[in-house]
N, C-alpha and C positions, 0 to 999 in steps of 0.2 A: 526621559523616563528613568526612574530610579530602580536599579536591580536589587531585589531582596533575595539573599541566598542563604536560607536556614541550614544549620549544620545538624539539625536533629528534627524528628517528627514533631516533638513537643514544641520546638521553636516555630515550626511552620504553622502548627495549630494556633499558637499565640498570635502570630501575625495575621492569620485569617480572622480570628475572633475580633481583633482590634479593627480591622477593615470593615467587617460586617457591622459592628456597632456604629461605625462612623459613616456607613454607606459608601465607602470608597472602593472603586473598582480595581481589580487585579488582573493583569495580563499573565496568563499561566504559560510557562515555557520550560523546556528542557535545554537541549543544546542549541535551540533556535535555528535549526537547519532548514525548517520549513517556513521560515519567516516570509510573509507575503501571501501565504496560502490561507484561503478562507476569507470571510468578510472582515473588514477592518474593526479592530478592537480599540475603544477609547479608554485609556486607563493611565493614571499618573505613575503607578508602580507596576513593576513586573516581578512575579514570584517565580523563581527558578529552582529546579530540582537538582542542580548540578553539585550542590553541597551534600546531597544524600547519595553517596557513591560507595560501591563495594559489593562483591558477591557474598551473600549471607550464608547460603547453604548450597552445596552441590555434591551429590553422590552419583557419579556416572552410571553405576549399576541400577539405580532407580530411574534414570533418564528424566530427572527433574532438577531444575535449578531455581533458586531464589536469589534475587538481587535487588538492591536499592534502586529506586526509580532513576536516579541521576547517573547511574553507572554507564560509562561510555559503551556503546554497542560493540566497538572494536575490542574492548576488554572481555566482554562476554563471548564474542566469537573466537577470540584467541584461546580462552579457557576450553571451549567446546572443541576446537580443532585439535588441541592436545589429546583429547579423548575420542577422536573420530566421531564426534556428534555435531548436531547443527540445529538451526532454527528452520523447521520444515517449510515455513511459509515464505522464506527467501525475501526478507524485507528490502525494499528499494532504498537507495541512497539518493535523496532529493537534491543534494547540494549543486551538482552541475546543472541540472535543469532549472533550479530556482535562482542560481547565481548567489548562493549563500556560502558561509564558511562555518567553522566550529565543528563540534563532534556530536553526531547523533547519540541519543541516550536510549537505553532499553525501555524506560518509562514512556518516552516520546513515541517509540515504535508502537506500543500498545495503545497509547491514548489516541493515536491517529489510525490505528488498525492497519498499519502499513504491510502490504503483502505484494509478492512478486510473481514470477512466472509459474511456480509450482502450486500456486494458490487453487487452481481449478481441480487439482487432485488431492492436495494435502490440506486444504482449508485455509482460512484467513488467519491473521495473527490472533484474533480473539478465540479461535478454535483451539489454540495451543495454550491459552491462558487458563491456569487452574485456580489461582488465588491472588488477592490483592490486599494492600493496606492503603488507605487514603484518608484525607481530611476533607469533610464536607464543608458547606458554606457556613455552618455555624461554629466551625472550629472544633468539631468532634472527630476523634480518630476512629475509623471504622475498619474492621477486618472482615473479609468475605472469602470463602473458598478454603482450600487447604494445600498441603505440600505433597500429597500423594494423589495419583491419577484417579483412584476410585472414590475419592472424597468429593461429593457433589454439593456439600453444604454451601449455600450462598452463591451457587453457580450462576443463577440469573443476574445477580448483582454484578458479578465479574464480567459477564458479557455486556452488561449495560454500560459500564465505564469504558470498555474498549471501543474506540471509535467516537468517544464523546468530545474529544479535542479540548480537554480541560474545562469544559463548561459545567460539569457536574461535581467534580472533585479534584483535589490535588493529589495525584498518585505519589506514594512514598516507597512502596515496595511491590514487586511482582513475582509470582511463582509460575513457572511455565514448563511445558514438555520440551525435551531435547532428544529426539530420536537419533539413531545411528546415521552417520554421513555415508552416502553411497561410496564404494571403493573406487569406482571409475564411471565414466559416462561417454557416450557418443551421440552425435546428432546426424540424422539423415536430412539431406538437403534436396528438395525437389525443385527443379528450375523451370521457369517459363510459364507458370500458371497465372491466370488472371485472378482477381479477388474471389469471384464466385466459384471457379474451379478449385481454388485453394481451400475454400470452406468445405467443399465436398471431400477433398483429399484428407483434410484434417479429421473430418467426421468418420471417414473410413478407417483411418489410423487408430482412432480412439476405440473403435469397435473390435479391433484385433487384440488377441491375448498376449500383447507384448509390453504392456505397462508403460505407455508413453507418459513422461512426466513434464513435458514442455511441448507446446504446439503453437506456433506463431507464423504469420505471413508477412513478409517484408516486400512491399511493392518496389518497382524499379526505382522510384524516387528516393528510396532510402537504403537499398542494398549496398551501395557503394560507401555508406557511412558506417558499416559494420566490419569488424575484423580488418581494419585498415584497408578496405577495398578488395579483400581477398576472396570474397564470395564470387560465384559465377556471375557474369555480367548480364543477368536476367533477374526477373522476380525470383524470390527464394521463399519456399515454404519449408520451415524447419521443425523437426520432430526430435525430441530428446529421449534417450533411453539411459537409465541409471541402474547401478547395482554391482554385483560381483563381476569380475572381468569375463569369466567364461559365459555367464548368463548374458551379459551385455552384448558380447560378440555374437552369440546365437540369436538373441532377439533382434539386434540391429540388422543381421543378415535377412531375417524373415521380413522385417519391416521394409528393408531396401527392395526386396523382391516384390512385395505387395504393392509398393508405391510406384514401381516401374511402369505400371499401366496408366499412371496419371502424367508422367513426364520423366525426363532424364533425372536420375537420382544418384547422389554421391554421399560419401560418409566423411564426417569431420572427426578427428581424433580428440582425446580427452581435453588436451590443452586448448585447442581451438573452440571446442564446445563450451568449456567453462567461460572463456572470454566472451563468446557470442551471447550466452544467456545472461551474463552480467550486464552487457551493453543493452540487451532488450529490457532487462529489469530496470535499468536506470534511464531508459528513454534517450539513449545516446544521440539519435538523429536530431532531437530537438533541443539538446543541451548546447545551444549555439550562441550563448552570450547576449541574446536579445530578450525583449519582453513580449515578443509576439504571442498572442493568445494560444494556450495549449489546453485542450479538453481531454478528460478521461471519461469515456462513456462505457458503461456496462450494460449489456443487453443479450438477448438470445444469440448463441454463436452463429446460427444460420442467417441472422438479420444484419449483423454489423456492417457487412459490405454494401447492403442496400442503402443504409444510412449515408455512407460516404458517397455512393453514386448519386443519391438524391441531392445532397448538399453541393456537389460539384457543378450541378446545373445552375446554382444561384450564388455561389460564393467560391472564393479561392481557399482550398483546403488540401493539405497533405496528411497522409494517415498511414498507420500500420497496425497490425492486429496481434494480440496475445490471447491466452486462455482459449485456444481453439476458435478464435474469432470473437469470443464474447467480451473481450476488453479491446476497445478501439482507442488508440492515441491519436489525436488530431491536432494539428498546428494550423491555425488560420493565418492567412497571408496579411490580413488587415484587421478589420473589426472582429470581436468575438462572435457576433451574430447569435447571441444567446437565444432570442425568441425563435429564430429559424431552427437552431439545433434542437432545442427542446420540443418544438412543434413536431419535427420529423421523428424524434424518438418516440413521442406519444403516438403518432400516426402508424408507426411500424410495430406497435404492440407493447411499448413501454420499456423503461429502463431507467438508468440514472446518468445524468450528464453533469459532471463536476468540473468547474473551471479552475484548473490548477495554477495557471500562470496568466497574467495579463498586465497591461500598464495600470498605474495607480488610478487614473480617471475611470477606466473601465471597471476596476474592482469596486470602486465606490458606487457605481450605478447598477451593478449586476450581482444577484445572489450567487455566490460561489457554488453552493450546494443545490442539488435538484429540489425544486419546491415540493413540499409534502402535501399529500391529500389532507383535506380539512380535518378529518377525524384523527389522522396520525399527528398533524400539527398540534391539535388540542391536547393529545396525550403527551407529546413532547413538552409542551408548556407546563403541564401539571407535574411531570417528572422533574423538570427544572426547578419548579417552585418548592418541591419536597427536599431536594438535595441542596439548593442554594437559594433560600427564601429572600435574602437581601439582594440577589442578582449581581454579586460582585465578581464572579468567575467569567472571564473572557466575554463580557457582554457584547452581544451582536455577532460573535464569531461564526455561528452556524445559522444566522438569520433571525427572523422575528421571534422564533420560539424560545430563544435564550436571552431575550432582551429583559 
């Protein structure tokens, strides 16, 4: 595959126009750190955004940043750290889990709508996105949204491109919110709860006026893989509190007291808390150097543990829970068991089961993304046809709707 790395938006548009005229497919990529995710793309050329790099505009007082799509995520985060600001949606780093290298780009983060543990209270990546520039499948340069938070012009188009995985357009520039970074944090650890008890405990914590910003349950099979094995040697239900030091101390004490009725509870200091949530974010237990299938399942927080319990009766599966139980990370011991997983998800009220990692032969046979309902799939196909009429962008990446 030939890498095409345009140095300007106009050069990218020219490349896309030429490929559209010839009907030649393009694999769309940034830092390529999520290589292997999604359905296989057949293309002779790969169009990469890494030549479009740099922070275009950043006024910390406005809490908004504009950057070219190929800007390394690390460069963005370093600039934000200097001004005590952050990406609220806490984007995951896929490299260890996927066995990839390279540098994640800010455009790739939004193209894949990458979100971490804070997502269930702060929103997904797309919820922080205010404006974009991109090139459509005709080679036309499009601008949507704006650089100020109150500007809603083109907002729907902005949301549409986020999470489209390069199937609708080639992102060249993104504008996004950058709120203040919490001064400190602590995590309350409740030990010894089974999955169902943990779901109840997390629901109770979220109902308290203490502003929990992270809620996860780590069963016994994975607790030893976090913090270098320094968590208590039992199941761990973990709840994060962030903010100003005095406020964090007060709220953590209240949460500790309230959670005592569920089981033994302890506190982690700021350094340990930060490390723990980064490991949860990056799915550290399953970043094991293998290609064993890994599923990312989103469903109602009270239902996630029921899915795992049902699957364990018929397949080998390990799991832990984020987003108050609404995000289930599962590693299968052998086959992906796609039909079984998605059948149980549907039977338990619905959700989305996405195959993140699997051997190449399994990826070729299984749709990585949860199948859409017929009406939604038809709409997806029509949108794809409008944005990319020649069908050159990442053909097949998200399934039949983008072929």
